[in-house]
C-alpha positions as CSV (number, residue, x, y, z in Angstrom):
1,M,37.5,-87.2,-16.5
2,G,37.4,-84.0,-14.6
3,V,36.4,-80.7,-16.1
4,V,39.4,-78.3,-16.8
5,T,38.5,-74.8,-15.9
6,P,40.4,-71.9,-17.5
7,N,42.9,-69.9,-15.5
8,V,40.8,-66.7,-15.2
9,C,42.7,-63.7,-13.9
10,T,40.6,-61.9,-11.3
11,A,41.0,-58.3,-10.2
12,A,42.5,-59.6,-7.0
13,D,45.3,-61.2,-9.1
14,E,46.0,-58.2,-11.2
15,T,48.5,-55.3,-10.7
16,D,47.0,-51.9,-10.4
17,A,48.6,-51.0,-13.7
18,A,46.9,-53.9,-15.4
19,I,43.5,-52.9,-14.0
20,I,44.0,-49.3,-15.1
21,S,45.0,-50.5,-18.6
22,R,41.8,-52.4,-18.9
23,M,39.8,-49.1,-18.3
24,H,40.2,-48.3,-22.0
25,G,37.5,-51.0,-22.6
26,D,35.6,-50.8,-19.4
27,P,36.1,-47.8,-17.1
28,A,34.0,-49.6,-14.4
29,V,37.0,-51.8,-13.5
30,F,38.3,-48.8,-11.6
31,D,36.0,-50.0,-8.8
32,A,38.8,-52.5,-8.0
33,I,41.3,-49.7,-7.4
34,F,38.8,-47.9,-5.2
35,D,38.1,-51.1,-3.2
36,R,41.9,-51.7,-2.7
37,Y,42.9,-48.3,-1.5
38,Y,39.9,-46.3,-0.2
39,P,40.4,-47.5,3.5
40,A,44.1,-46.5,3.4
41,I,43.5,-43.1,1.8
42,H,40.6,-42.4,4.2
43,G,42.6,-43.5,7.2
44,Y,45.5,-41.3,6.2
45,A,43.3,-38.2,5.6
46,T,41.5,-38.9,9.0
47,R,44.8,-38.8,10.8
48,R,45.7,-35.5,9.1
49,L,42.4,-33.7,9.2
50,G,39.8,-35.5,11.2
51,R,37.0,-37.7,10.1
52,D,34.6,-35.1,8.7
53,L,37.1,-33.6,6.2
54,A,38.6,-37.1,5.5
55,D,35.3,-38.2,4.0
56,D,35.5,-35.4,1.4
57,V,39.3,-35.8,0.8
58,A,39.1,-39.5,0.3
59,A,36.1,-39.3,-2.1
60,E,37.7,-36.5,-4.1
61,T,41.0,-38.4,-4.3
62,F,39.3,-41.2,-6.3
63,L,37.2,-38.7,-8.4
64,V,40.5,-37.0,-9.4
65,A,42.2,-40.4,-10.1
66,F,39.2,-41.5,-12.2
67,D,39.2,-38.3,-14.2
68,H,43.0,-38.6,-14.9
69,W,43.5,-42.3,-15.2
70,R,44.7,-42.0,-18.8
71,R,47.8,-40.2,-17.5
72,Y,48.8,-43.0,-15.2
73,D,52.2,-44.5,-15.9
74,T,51.4,-48.2,-16.4
75,T,55.1,-49.1,-16.0
76,Q,54.4,-48.6,-12.3
77,H,52.6,-51.6,-11.0
78,S,51.2,-50.1,-7.8
79,A,48.9,-47.1,-7.8
80,R,49.4,-46.5,-4.1
81,P,52.0,-43.7,-4.5
82,W,49.9,-42.0,-7.2
83,L,46.8,-42.0,-5.0
84,F,48.6,-40.7,-2.0
85,G,50.1,-38.0,-4.1
86,I,46.6,-36.9,-5.1
87,A,45.4,-37.1,-1.5
88,S,48.4,-35.0,-0.4
89,N,47.6,-32.3,-2.8
90,L,44.0,-32.2,-1.6
91,I,45.1,-32.2,2.1
92,A,47.4,-29.2,1.4
93,G,44.3,-27.2,0.7
94,H,43.2,-27.8,4.3
95,R,46.5,-26.6,5.9
96,R,44.8,-24.3,8.4
97,A,42.4,-27.1,9.4
98,E,45.3,-29.4,10.0
99,A,47.2,-26.8,12.1
100,R,44.0,-26.3,14.2
101,R,43.8,-30.1,14.7
102,Y,47.4,-30.3,16.0
103,R,46.8,-27.4,18.3
104,A,43.7,-29.0,19.7
105,L,45.5,-32.3,20.2
106,A,48.3,-30.5,22.0
107,R,45.8,-28.7,24.3
108,A,44.0,-32.0,24.9
109,E,47.1,-33.5,26.5
110,H,46.5,-31.2,29.4
111,T,43.1,-32.5,30.1
112,T,42.4,-35.3,32.5
113,S,41.7,-38.8,31.2
114,A,38.0,-38.5,32.1
115,E,37.7,-35.2,30.2
116,R,39.5,-36.7,27.2
117,E,37.1,-39.7,27.1
118,S,34.1,-37.3,27.2
119,H,35.3,-35.4,24.2
120,D,37.0,-38.1,22.0
121,G,34.9,-40.7,20.3
122,P,36.3,-44.0,18.9
123,A,36.8,-42.5,15.5
124,D,39.0,-39.7,16.9
125,Q,41.0,-42.2,18.9
126,V,41.8,-44.1,15.7
127,A,42.5,-41.0,13.8
128,V,45.2,-39.8,16.1
129,R,47.1,-43.1,16.4
130,L,50.7,-43.1,15.1
131,D,52.1,-46.6,15.2
132,A,51.0,-47.7,18.7
133,Q,51.0,-44.2,20.2
134,A,48.5,-41.4,20.2
135,V,49.5,-38.2,18.5
136,R,49.1,-35.8,21.3
137,G,50.9,-33.2,23.4
138,R,54.4,-32.5,22.4
139,L,54.3,-34.6,19.2
140,A,51.2,-32.7,17.9
141,A,53.0,-29.4,18.6
142,A,56.2,-30.6,17.0
143,L,54.3,-31.7,13.9
144,E,52.7,-28.3,13.6
145,G,56.1,-26.7,13.9
146,I,57.7,-28.6,11.0
147,A,57.7,-26.9,7.6
148,P,54.8,-28.2,5.5
149,A,57.0,-29.8,2.8
150,D,59.0,-31.7,5.4
151,R,55.9,-32.7,7.4
152,E,54.3,-34.1,4.2
153,V,57.3,-36.4,3.6
154,V,57.6,-37.6,7.2
155,L,53.9,-38.4,7.4
156,L,53.7,-40.2,4.1
157,V,56.5,-42.4,5.4
158,A,55.2,-42.8,8.9
159,W,51.4,-42.9,8.3
160,A,51.0,-44.0,4.7
161,D,53.9,-46.6,4.9
162,L,55.5,-45.3,1.7
163,T,59.2,-45.8,1.0
164,C,61.3,-42.8,0.1
165,E,61.1,-43.8,-3.6
166,E,57.3,-44.1,-3.4
167,V,57.1,-40.7,-1.7
168,A,59.2,-39.3,-4.5
169,R,56.7,-40.6,-7.0
170,A,53.8,-39.4,-5.0
171,L,55.1,-35.8,-4.8
172,A,56.9,-35.7,-8.1
173,I,60.2,-34.8,-6.5
174,P,63.7,-36.4,-6.5
175,A,64.3,-39.2,-4.0
176,G,67.3,-37.3,-2.7
177,T,65.0,-34.4,-1.8
178,V,62.7,-36.8,0.0
179,R,65.5,-38.1,2.1
180,S,66.7,-34.6,2.9
181,R,63.3,-33.5,4.0
182,L,62.8,-36.7,6.0
183,H,66.1,-36.2,7.8
184,R,65.2,-32.5,8.6
185,A,61.8,-33.4,9.9
186,R,63.0,-36.2,12.1
187,T,65.8,-34.1,13.5
188,R,63.2,-31.5,14.5
189,L,60.9,-34.1,16.0
190,R,63.8,-35.6,18.0
191,A,64.8,-32.2,19.3
192,A,61.2,-31.4,20.3
193,L,60.6,-34.8,21.9
194,G,63.8,-35.3,23.9
195,G,65.5,-37.6,21.4
196,V,62.4,-39.8,20.7
197,D,61.3,-40.3,17.2
198,P,57.8,-41.9,17.0
199,T,57.8,-41.6,13.2
200,A,60.8,-44.0,12.8
201,T,60.2,-46.9,10.5
202,G,62.2,-49.8,9.3
203,E,63.6,-47.8,6.4
204,E,66.8,-46.0,7.2
205,S,66.8,-42.4,6.1
206,E,70.1,-41.2,7.3
């Protein structure tokens, strides 16, 4: 007769809300949330600010989340929007650095391929990728020209892969406001890029 093993629920099987609920008895289980989302948060911050600042923003995102885990709405199974909302607030504090990054990327478009390879390491090449295209030239300039609130929405959709409803949760604004900002941002991008919208996703916003 075989041995019957109990059905043990591992962290990988649990929702984020379930893990956070268990922090009342064992705060260390937050490590599972960190492991699930650190790469995504760090990658998003890298695209926005560059790798050096991304290290700080990603680390601080999880410090803030850990400090405020008791406020988490456990009716929401996924913590992804919550974490990206924290990251977005931290990135907003580096708005000047982000603008400088876009201007540098726009200028880099005018360099030759050889010059670009001499200045850009592999990390930077990853950081500026949007879908399958590099964020350079006119796109970088167009992103800089968008109002910060609109840019926040379009990049959370395009780079963080959040839905409009998830962006609404992340930024604590109505979903209708998200859709309005997304439409406005994409209209500006298409105008600047000759009708091309490299931030388009499968989710219809109009």
